[in-house]
C-alpha positions in Angstrom: 78.3 98.1 100.6 78.7 101.5 100.0 79.9 103.9 102.6 79.7 101.5 105.3 82.2 98.9 106.0 80.5 96.5 108.5 81.9 93.0 108.6 84.0 93.4 111.6 84.8 97.1 111.8 83.0 100.0 112.6 85.6 102.7 112.0 84.5 105.4 109.6 86.1 108.3 107.9 84.2 111.0 106.1 84.5 111.5 102.4 87.7 113.5 101.7 87.4 114.6 98.1 84.3 113.3 96.5 81.5 115.7 97.8 79.9 112.7 99.6 78.3 113.6 103.0 77.4 111.3 105.9 78.9 108.2 107.2 80.8 105.6 105.1 80.7 102.1 106.1 82.0 98.8 104.6 79.1 96.5 103.4 79.6 93.3 105.3 77.7 91.6 108.1 79.2 90.8 111.4 77.9 88.4 113.9 79.2 89.9 117.0 77.8 87.6 119.7 80.7 85.1 119.5 83.6 87.5 120.0 81.6 90.0 122.2 81.1 87.1 124.6 84.6 85.8 124.4 86.4 89.1 124.3 87.9 88.9 120.8 87.4 91.3 118.0 85.6 90.2 115.0 87.4 90.4 111.7 86.7 93.7 109.9 84.9 94.1 106.7 85.4 97.6 105.4 86.1 98.9 103.1 90.4 102.9 92.5 92.0 105.7 88.8 91.1 108.3 86.4 87.6 109.7 85.9 86.2 107.6 83.1 85.7 109.1 79.7 82.3 108.6 78.0 82.2 105.8 75.6 81.1 106.6 71.9 78.3 104.1 72.3 76.5 102.6 75.4 75.9 98.9 74.8 73.5 98.6 77.6 71.1 96.0 76.3 73.3 93.1 74.9 71.1 90.4 76.4 68.3 89.2 74.1 65.2 90.0 76.0 62.6 89.3 73.3 62.8 85.5 73.1 61.4 85.0 76.6 60.0 88.4 77.3 62.3 89.0 80.1 63.0 92.5 81.7 66.9 93.3 81.7 67.0 92.7 85.4 65.7 89.1 85.0 68.0 88.5 82.1 71.0 90.0 84.1 70.0 87.7 87.1 69.9 84.6 85.0 73.2 85.5 83.5 75.3 86.8 86.4 73.8 85.3 89.7 75.8 81.9 89.3 79.0 83.9 89.2 78.3 85.7 92.6 79.1 83.7 95.7 78.4 84.1 99.5 81.4 84.2 101.8 81.3 83.2 105.5 84.1 84.3 107.7 85.3 82.1 110.6 87.3 82.9 113.6 88.7 80.6 116.4 88.6 81.4 120.1 88.4 79.7 123.5 84.9 79.4 124.9 85.4 80.7 128.5 82.5 78.5 129.8 83.8 75.2 128.4 87.5 76.0 128.0 87.3 74.4 124.5 88.6 76.0 121.3 85.8 76.5 119.0 85.3 78.1 115.6 82.3 80.2 114.8 81.2 82.2 111.7 81.6 85.8 112.7 80.5 87.6 109.4 79.6 87.3 105.9 80.1 89.0 102.6 80.0 88.3 98.9 82.6 87.5 96.1 82.6 87.2 92.3 84.1 84.3 90.3 86.5 85.9 88.0 88.3 82.8 86.6 86.6 79.4 85.8 89.4 77.5 87.7 88.3 78.9 91.2 89.6 82.4 91.5 87.1 84.6 93.4 87.4 88.5 93.9 86.1 90.1 97.0 86.8 93.1 99.4 89.7 92.8 101.8 87.5 93.9 104.6 85.3 90.9 104.1 88.1 88.4 104.9 90.4 90.5 107.1 91.2 88.6 110.3 89.7 85.4 109.2 90.9 82.1 110.5 88.8 80.2 107.9 86.7 81.0 104.9 83.8 79.2 103.3 82.4 80.0 100.1 78.8 79.1 99.0 78.2 78.5 95.4 74.6 77.6 94.6 74.0 74.7 97.0 77.5 73.8 97.6 79.8 75.1 100.3 83.5 74.7 100.0 86.6 75.9 101.9 88.6 78.7 100.3 92.2 79.7 100.6 93.5 83.3 100.5 95.5 83.9 97.4 96.5 87.5 98.3 95.1 90.6 99.9 95.6 94.3 99.4 94.2 96.4 102.3 95.4 99.6 100.5 92.7 99.1 97.8 90.4 96.9 99.9 90.5 94.0 97.5 91.5 90.4 98.0 91.4 87.2 95.9 90.4 83.8 97.0 90.7 80.3 95.5 88.6 77.3 95.8 89.6 73.8 94.5 87.2 73.7 91.6 87.3 74.0 87.8 84.6 74.8 85.3 83.1 77.5 87.5 80.8 80.1 85.8 83.1 83.0 85.6 81.5 86.4 85.2 81.9 88.2 81.9 84.3 91.1 82.8 83.0 94.5 81.4 84.7 97.9 81.6 84.2 100.8 84.0 85.9 103.3 81.5 82.7 104.0 79.5 80.2 104.2 82.2 77.7 107.1 82.1 75.7 108.8 84.8 72.1 107.4 84.5 73.2 104.2 83.1 71.1 101.1 84.5 73.1 98.8 86.8 72.4 95.7 88.8 73.9 94.8 92.3 74.2 91.1 93.2 75.3 89.8 96.5 74.4 88.5 100.0 72.9 91.3 102.0 72.6 90.3 105.6 73.5 86.8 104.6 70.6 86.5 102.1 72.6 85.1 99.2 71.7 85.5 95.5 69.8 88.9 96.1 69.4 91.2 93.4 68.7 95.0 93.3 68.6 97.4 90.4 69.4 101.1 90.0 71.4 103.5 87.9 74.9 104.9 88.0 74.3 108.0 90.1 77.7 109.6 89.8 81.3 108.8 89.0 84.7 109.7 90.4 83.9 109.7 94.0 86.7 109.5 96.5 86.9 108.4 100.1 89.6 107.2 102.5 89.0 104.8 105.4 91.0 103.0 107.9 91.6 99.2 107.3 91.5 96.4 109.8 95.3 96.9 110.4 94.8 100.6 111.0 96.2 101.3 107.4 94.9 103.9 105.1 92.5 102.6 102.5 92.2 104.9 99.5 89.0 104.6 97.3 89.5 106.6 94.2 87.1 107.0 91.3 84.3 105.0 92.9 81.0 104.4 91.0 78.1 105.7 93.0 74.8 103.9 92.6 71.3 104.0 94.0 70.9 100.2 93.6 70.3 99.2 97.2 73.6 97.9 98.8 73.6 96.7 102.5 75.9 94.9 104.8 76.9 91.6 103.3 76.9 93.0 99.7 80.5 93.7 100.0 82.6 92.0 97.3 79.7 91.3 95.3 79.0 92.3 91.7 77.8 95.5 90.1 76.9 94.8 86.5 75.7 96.7 83.6 72.4 95.9 81.9 74.1 93.3 79.7 75.3 91.3 82.9 78.9 92.4 82.5 80.9 93.1 85.6 81.6 96.8 86.0 82.3 97.2 89.7 83.0 95.4 93.1 80.3 96.6 95.6 82.1 97.9 98.5 80.7 100.8 100.5 77.3 102.3 101.6 76.3 105.7 102.7 74.5 106.1 105.9 72.8 109.1 107.4 74.6 108.9 110.8 77.5 107.0 109.9 76.7 104.4 112.6 73.6 102.7 111.3 74.4 99.9 108.8 71.6 100.2 106.4 71.0 101.4 102.8 70.3 104.9 102.2 70.1 104.7 98.4 73.7 105.7 98.2 76.2 102.9 97.4 79.7 102.8 96.0 81.6 100.2 93.9 85.4 99.9 93.0 85.6 100.2 89.2 86.3 96.9 87.6 89.1 98.1 85.3 91.0 98.9 88.6 89.8 95.9 90.6 90.8 93.3 87.9 94.3 94.9 87.6 94.8 94.5 91.3 93.3 90.9 91.2 95.8 89.9 88.3 98.5 91.2 90.4 97.4 89.2 93.5 97.1 86.1 91.5 100.4 86.3 89.7 102.6 87.8 92.5 100.6 87.5 95.7 100.6 91.2 96.2 99.7 94.3 94.3 101.8 97.3 93.2 100.8 100.9 93.4 102.5 104.1 92.2 105.1 105.5 94.5 106.7 108.9 95.0 108.6 108.5 98.1 107.9 111.3 100.5 106.7 111.7 104.1 104.7 114.8 104.8 102.4 116.7 107.2 99.4 118.8 106.6 99.7 122.5 106.7 96.9 124.6 107.7 96.7 128.3 108.8 97.6 127.6 112.3 100.7 125.5 111.4 101.7 128.0 108.8 101.5 130.9 111.3 103.4 128.9 114.0 106.2 128.0 111.6 106.1 131.1 109.6 105.5 129.2 106.3 104.8 131.0 103.0 101.6 129.2 102.3 98.6 128.2 104.5 97.7 125.0 102.8 99.6 122.1 101.4 101.8 119.3 102.5 105.2 120.0 104.1 107.7 117.3 103.2 109.8 116.1 106.1 111.4 113.0 104.5 112.4 112.1 100.9 113.4 108.5 100.6 116.7 107.7 99.2 116.6 106.5 95.6 112.9 107.4 95.2 111.1 109.1 92.3 110.8 112.2 94.5 114.7 112.4 95.0 115.3 111.9 91.3 112.9 114.7 90.6 114.8 117.1 92.9 112.3 117.3 95.7 113.7 118.1 99.1 112.8 118.1 102.7 111.2 121.4 103.7 109.5 121.7 100.4 105.8 122.3 100.4 103.7 120.4 97.9 100.8 122.5 96.5 99.7 120.1 93.7 100.5 116.8 92.0 99.4 116.5 88.4 95.9 118.1 88.1 95.1 117.5 91.8 95.4 120.6 94.3 97.1 119.5 97.6 95.9 120.8 100.7 96.6 117.8 103.0 98.4 114.6 103.4 95.4 112.7 102.1 95.5 114.8 98.9 99.0 113.6 98.2 97.9 110.1 98.7 94.9 110.5 96.4 96.8 112.4 93.6 99.4 109.6 93.4 97.0 106.8 93.5 95.1 108.4 90.7 97.9 107.7 88.4 99.8 104.5 87.3 103.2 103.2 87.8 105.5 105.0 85.3 103.4 108.0 84.8 105.1 111.4 84.6 103.5 114.0 86.9 104.2 117.6 87.7 104.7 118.4 91.2 104.3 121.9 92.3 106.2 122.9 95.3 107.0 126.0 97.2 110.7 126.3 98.3 111.5 129.4 100.3 109.9 132.3 98.4 109.9 130.5 95.0 107.3 128.3 93.4 108.9 125.4 91.4 107.4 122.7 89.0 109.3 119.6 89.2 108.6 116.5 87.0 108.5 113.1 88.8 108.2 109.6 87.1 106.1 107.5 89.6 107.8 104.2 90.7 106.2 101.1 92.2 105.8 100.4 95.9 106.6 96.8 95.2 110.2 97.7 94.2 111.0 99.3 97.5 
């Protein structure tokens, strides 16, 4: 679950801006025999805001350990494991040997119960392409319905017809500190209710990957951890030492980019961002994201020389959407974006990252080059849901 999305997809994109090297894969498990034999493609399990500011105090050990002489990991497991479920993804196809339409489990991942009335948060790449979804809670397996999915952030919400479920305690990712102990809970390789421990290794990591629909998924401000995360952990919980949810395990780092195994470098989507997306999906069936309203192309030294451009790095705007925040700010086709807010822009990916690091309604300075002049224009980011 960290730089490796593996439930059904094997596409991988290097880390663009986070200083992470190696292969990034989604952390889901794919049972490929069914579709390899029948010629289909398994569902893809693949694969968030500002760098968190330190909290004044780290409340890492809120669980009372003395009474039963438990370690923090044992206490967290007792508290949080009932809130983490195993997800089996089913697809339907025609068996070429029998001619019958059959349904098979083609992959698995994890999910977290976030509301006692049956709402479960997971990764979009866990359930993408599923014809059926089964959730296992303890010894009970039940069918789940899809409430909403957001491939752009790699998050999805499921619903089971149950009430009184053990919803996890929601923590905050804003006050996380490097070195703070964390616990990862999920179903690596289908082994449900598995627990691993580690620390927060780094904060603010960023990566881009391609979703099942060939859309760009942006992972911003990821939590890096050395708690072991493997295929099948995707969508599971990363908790602090008090058993509070602080992240959704999503990616794993691999040495070659093609081997789906833990290398001690995993990544989780911060809970503050994940819950905001989940709330949107539950209420509206879709999530909103900040929107500027431009289409651009990456400028490098070769492109700059070919078109005699004044800069050799940036994003050349070719389209400004009518009625967009970009148009309102005075941005024009032919402008070259060199920074947005505090983020330098050297590529189209940087534009995407800079916008996603803000919220709808934020005012940002957009530095552009127009002809021989450098201008700073202020834009108020809109919502892509209003387009």
